[in-house]
C-alpha positions in Angstrom: 77.4 103.0 82.6 79.9 100.2 82.0 79.1 97.2 79.7 79.5 95.0 82.6 77.2 96.4 85.0 74.5 96.2 82.6 72.5 93.1 82.0 74.5 90.1 80.9 73.4 86.9 79.4 71.9 84.2 81.8 74.7 81.8 82.6 74.1 78.3 83.7 74.5 77.3 87.2 78.0 76.0 87.5 78.4 75.6 91.8 76.8 76.9 95.1 77.1 80.1 96.8 76.1 79.3 100.7 74.6 82.4 102.1 75.3 82.3 105.8 75.5 85.7 106.8 79.2 85.8 107.5 81.0 85.0 104.6 79.7 86.0 101.5 82.0 87.8 99.3 82.2 90.1 96.4 82.9 87.5 93.8 79.8 85.6 95.0 77.6 88.6 94.9 78.7 88.6 90.9 78.2 84.9 90.2 74.6 85.3 91.9 73.7 88.4 89.8 75.3 86.5 86.5 72.9 83.6 87.5 76.7 81.5 87.2 75.8 79.9 91.0 73.1 78.6 92.8 72.3 80.0 96.2 71.9 77.8 99.5 70.9 79.4 102.8 73.2 77.9 105.5 71.7 75.5 108.1 73.0 77.4 111.2 71.8 80.6 109.5 68.4 79.9 108.7 68.2 78.8 112.6 69.1 82.5 113.3 66.5 83.9 111.3 63.9 81.7 112.8 65.1 82.4 116.6 65.2 86.2 115.4 61.7 86.2 114.0 60.5 84.4 117.2 61.9 87.0 119.5 60.9 89.9 117.6 57.4 89.0 117.5 57.3 88.7 121.2 59.1 91.9 121.8 56.9 93.7 119.8 54.0 92.0 121.5 54.8 93.4 124.8 56.4 96.5 124.1 57.1 99.7 121.9 59.0 98.7 119.0 59.8 101.2 116.0 58.1 100.1 113.0 56.5 97.1 114.3 54.3 98.4 117.1 54.3 101.7 116.3 54.3 103.6 113.2 57.5 105.2 111.6 59.0 108.5 111.2 56.6 111.7 112.6 54.1 108.5 113.3 56.8 106.9 115.6 54.4 107.6 118.9 51.3 106.2 117.2 50.9 102.6 118.3 49.5 100.0 115.7 46.3 97.9 116.7 46.8 94.3 116.7 43.8 94.0 114.1 45.9 96.3 111.7 49.5 94.6 112.1 49.1 93.0 108.6 47.7 96.4 106.7 50.4 98.2 108.7 53.2 96.6 107.0 51.9 96.8 103.3 51.0 100.3 104.0 54.9 101.0 104.7 55.7 99.4 102.0 52.9 100.8 99.5 54.2 104.5 100.8 57.6 103.7 100.1 57.8 102.6 96.8 58.1 105.6 95.2 61.3 104.9 93.1 61.2 106.5 89.5 63.4 106.4 86.3 64.7 103.8 84.0 64.2 100.1 85.4 67.3 98.6 86.9 69.3 96.2 84.9 68.6 92.5 86.2 72.1 92.0 87.0 71.7 94.8 89.5 68.6 93.7 90.9 69.7 90.2 91.1 72.8 91.5 93.2 70.4 93.6 95.5 68.3 90.5 96.0 71.8 88.3 96.8 73.1 90.7 99.5 69.9 91.2 100.9 69.2 87.6 101.5 72.6 87.5 103.0 72.0 90.4 105.6 68.9 88.8 106.7 70.8 85.6 107.5 73.0 87.4 110.0 70.1 87.2 112.0 69.3 90.5 113.4 66.3 91.4 111.0 63.5 89.7 113.1 61.7 88.9 109.9 59.5 85.6 108.8 62.0 83.0 107.5 60.1 82.3 104.2 61.2 85.5 103.1 64.9 84.2 102.4 63.7 81.3 101.2 61.7 83.4 98.7 64.7 85.4 97.9 66.9 82.6 97.0 64.2 81.0 94.7 63.9 84.4 93.0 67.6 84.0 92.5 68.0 80.6 91.1 65.3 80.7 88.8 66.4 84.2 87.3 63.1 86.1 88.6 63.6 89.9 89.9 61.3 92.4 90.7 61.0 95.5 88.8 63.0 98.3 90.5 63.6 101.7 89.2 66.7 103.7 89.6 65.5 106.8 91.5 63.9 107.5 94.7 65.9 106.7 97.9 67.1 109.8 99.7 67.8 109.0 103.3 68.6 106.1 105.7 69.1 103.5 102.8 67.8 102.2 99.7 64.3 102.4 101.2 62.4 103.2 97.7 64.3 100.2 95.6 63.5 97.7 98.5 60.1 98.5 99.0 59.3 98.1 95.1 61.1 94.6 96.2 58.7 94.1 99.1 55.8 95.0 97.4 56.9 92.2 94.4 57.4 89.3 97.4 53.6 90.2 98.9 52.2 89.9 95.3 51.6 93.4 94.5 54.5 94.6 92.2 55.5 93.0 88.9 58.4 90.3 88.4 60.7 89.8 85.4 59.8 86.1 84.9 58.0 83.9 87.5 58.6 85.1 90.8 58.2 83.0 94.2 54.6 82.6 96.0 53.5 85.7 97.6 54.4 86.4 101.4 52.3 87.5 104.0 54.1 90.5 104.9 53.0 92.3 107.9 54.5 94.9 110.9 56.9 92.5 112.0 58.6 92.2 108.2 57.9 95.5 106.2 60.3 97.7 108.0 62.9 94.9 108.7 63.1 94.1 105.0 63.6 97.7 103.6 66.1 98.6 106.5 69.2 98.3 104.2 71.6 99.8 101.7 71.4 96.3 99.3 70.9 98.1 96.0 74.0 100.2 96.7 76.3 97.6 98.3 75.5 95.3 95.2 76.2 97.5 92.4 79.2 98.4 94.6 80.2 94.9 94.5 79.4 94.6 90.8 81.7 97.4 90.0 84.6 96.1 92.5 84.3 92.7 90.9 84.9 94.8 87.1 87.3 96.9 88.5 89.5 93.9 90.0 89.5 92.4 86.1 90.6 95.7 84.6 93.6 96.1 87.4 94.6 93.0 86.4 94.2 93.7 82.5 96.5 96.9 82.8 99.3 95.1 84.6 99.4 92.4 81.4 99.2 95.6 79.4 101.8 97.3 81.0 104.1 94.0 80.7 103.6 93.2 77.3 104.4 97.1 76.2 107.4 96.8 78.6 108.5 93.7 76.8 107.7 94.9 73.5 110.2 98.0 73.7 112.9 95.9 75.7 112.5 97.9 78.8 114.3 97.7 81.9 113.3 95.5 85.0 115.0 97.9 87.2 111.5 99.7 88.2 110.3 96.7 89.6 113.1 95.4 91.5 112.2 94.0 95.2 114.7 96.2 96.8 113.1 99.2 95.7 109.9 98.3 97.2 111.0 97.2 100.2 112.6 100.5 101.0 108.9 102.1 100.2 106.3 99.4 101.4 103.5 100.6 100.3 101.3 97.5 99.7 99.7 98.1 96.3 102.6 99.4 94.9 104.8 96.3 96.1 102.1 94.1 94.6 101.9 95.4 91.1 105.9 95.3 90.9 105.9 91.3 92.4 103.4 91.0 89.6 105.6 92.6 87.0 108.4 90.6 87.5 106.6 87.7 87.5 104.5 88.6 84.3 108.0 89.8 82.7 110.2 86.7 84.1 112.2 89.2 86.1 114.3 88.6 89.4 113.8 90.5 92.6 117.4 92.2 91.6 117.4 92.5 87.8 120.5 93.6 86.2 120.5 97.1 84.7 120.4 97.1 80.8 123.3 98.1 79.1 123.6 100.9 77.0 121.1 103.4 78.8 120.1 104.9 82.0 116.5 104.1 82.7 113.2 104.1 81.0 110.4 106.4 80.2 108.7 107.7 83.3 105.5 105.7 82.4 107.1 102.5 82.8 109.0 103.5 85.9 106.1 104.7 87.7 103.6 101.9 86.7 103.8 100.8 90.2 103.4 103.8 92.0 100.5 104.8 89.6 98.6 101.3 89.4 99.2 100.4 93.2 97.2 103.1 94.4 94.3 101.7 92.7 94.7 98.3 93.9 94.8 100.0 97.5 91.4 101.7 96.7 89.9 98.5 95.4 91.3 96.7 98.8 89.8 99.4 100.6 86.3 99.2 99.4 86.1 95.4 99.4 87.3 95.7 103.5 84.1 97.8 103.8 81.9 95.5 101.5 83.0 92.7 103.5 81.5 93.7 106.7 78.4 95.5 104.9 77.3 92.5 103.2 77.4 90.2 105.9 76.0 92.8 108.4 72.7 92.9 110.6 72.3 96.5 110.3 68.4 96.8 110.5 66.9 99.5 112.5 65.8 98.3 114.9 68.5 95.6 115.7 66.7 92.2 117.2 68.8 90.6 120.0 67.2 87.4 120.9 70.0 86.6 123.7 68.8 89.8 125.1 65.2 89.7 124.3 65.6 93.2 123.0 65.1 95.6 120.0 67.7 98.2 120.1 66.9 101.5 117.9 70.0 103.1 116.4 71.1 104.6 112.8 73.8 101.7 112.0 71.9 101.6 108.5 72.4 105.1 107.5 75.6 104.6 105.0 78.7 102.1 104.9 81.8 103.4 107.6 84.6 104.7 105.6 87.5 102.3 106.3 89.8 103.2 108.8 93.7 103.5 108.3 94.3 100.1 109.7 91.5 98.6 107.1 94.5 98.5 104.7 98.2 99.4 104.7 97.6 101.4 101.6 95.5 103.9 102.9 96.7 107.3 102.2 98.6 109.1 104.6 96.9 112.8 106.1 97.4 115.2 103.5 97.4 118.9 104.4 94.9 121.3 102.5 95.7 124.4 103.7 94.0 126.8 106.0 93.0 130.2 105.6 93.6 131.6 109.1 96.1 134.6 109.5 99.7 133.0 110.1 98.9 129.6 108.8 101.0 128.5 105.7 99.5 128.0 101.9 98.2 124.6 100.8 101.3 123.8 99.2 103.8 124.3 102.9 103.8 121.8 105.4 101.1 122.7 108.4 102.0 124.4 111.5 101.5 122.3 114.7 98.3 124.3 115.6 96.9 123.4 112.1 98.2 120.0 111.5 95.2 117.4 110.9 95.5 114.5 113.2 93.5 112.1 111.2 92.9 111.4 107.4 91.3 114.2 105.7 88.0 112.3 104.8 84.8 113.7 104.9 82.8 113.7 108.2 79.8 111.1 108.6 76.4 112.9 108.4 75.1 113.9 111.8 72.6 110.9 113.1 
């Protein structure tokens, strides 16, 4: 495990991060996870949470809403009696809080809390607003629930979030002084655990570290080139304008900036081209930047998404049952200009070319060869 993903010493708050369910970024998640910033729920976002909570209770009181007025899974057709509403929520959390293995590092758990608080502020969960307040209090104080590393197989980080939910309800331990226990009931339990907040928080931390490593590799590459008095030709602007992949072009631009090169550098005297490692640095490092951009595009949507099932729509006074909480979607080719082109992997049917040959029209893929999503 990367040294930056495990616990780091707590920092003094040096600023604010406004959680509004709209604009939380990867660097914001990292700052909150490190204790370097204090979370503040946005005023309009808290109004959305309150409106969604009021609507969810009305909808569940007058109709069938999965996990609120009914059971879950195989019990989805079983009604929940009004007098059993409070216990129904706690039973749901207790039955799903089965994570095992090592305790997760504080930094990862805090990232999960930050992502979940922000997702709830998007306004589609329909749970009580004090849960958001409690999550923000925990992030500010540095307290975090004990969460174990293994247990979620299915539609989200259910086991980890169930442990966090029980901690909020006062039935599971905190590291540090946790917030006042929350009276979670049938309108809160499923709404809280219907998320990929842990995976998204871990991905945000990994991406934040990756960005630092990518920048460091550029500095190392520039210093290495200067040390051997290398040529600037490989980073010339016309070279990359002729093959305009975004990542490679940006690496070349940054290299010119670091080594003080012109956009159209003069070739060196006395030799023809540098070793391959120097010449191909933009083409090798550029796709790494493209991959990081693609991941950030997905995270920018997911950490600000109201993806809970069911989705509460106060405008329609409806609860929409769906599968959007299952997994983050893969970025489309339009997400980033650096997304790779379709690549042929061959076919075993008679008459089709080997994997090293161009495809025939009948076999050519029409989209990038990414894995298809799982069936709903």
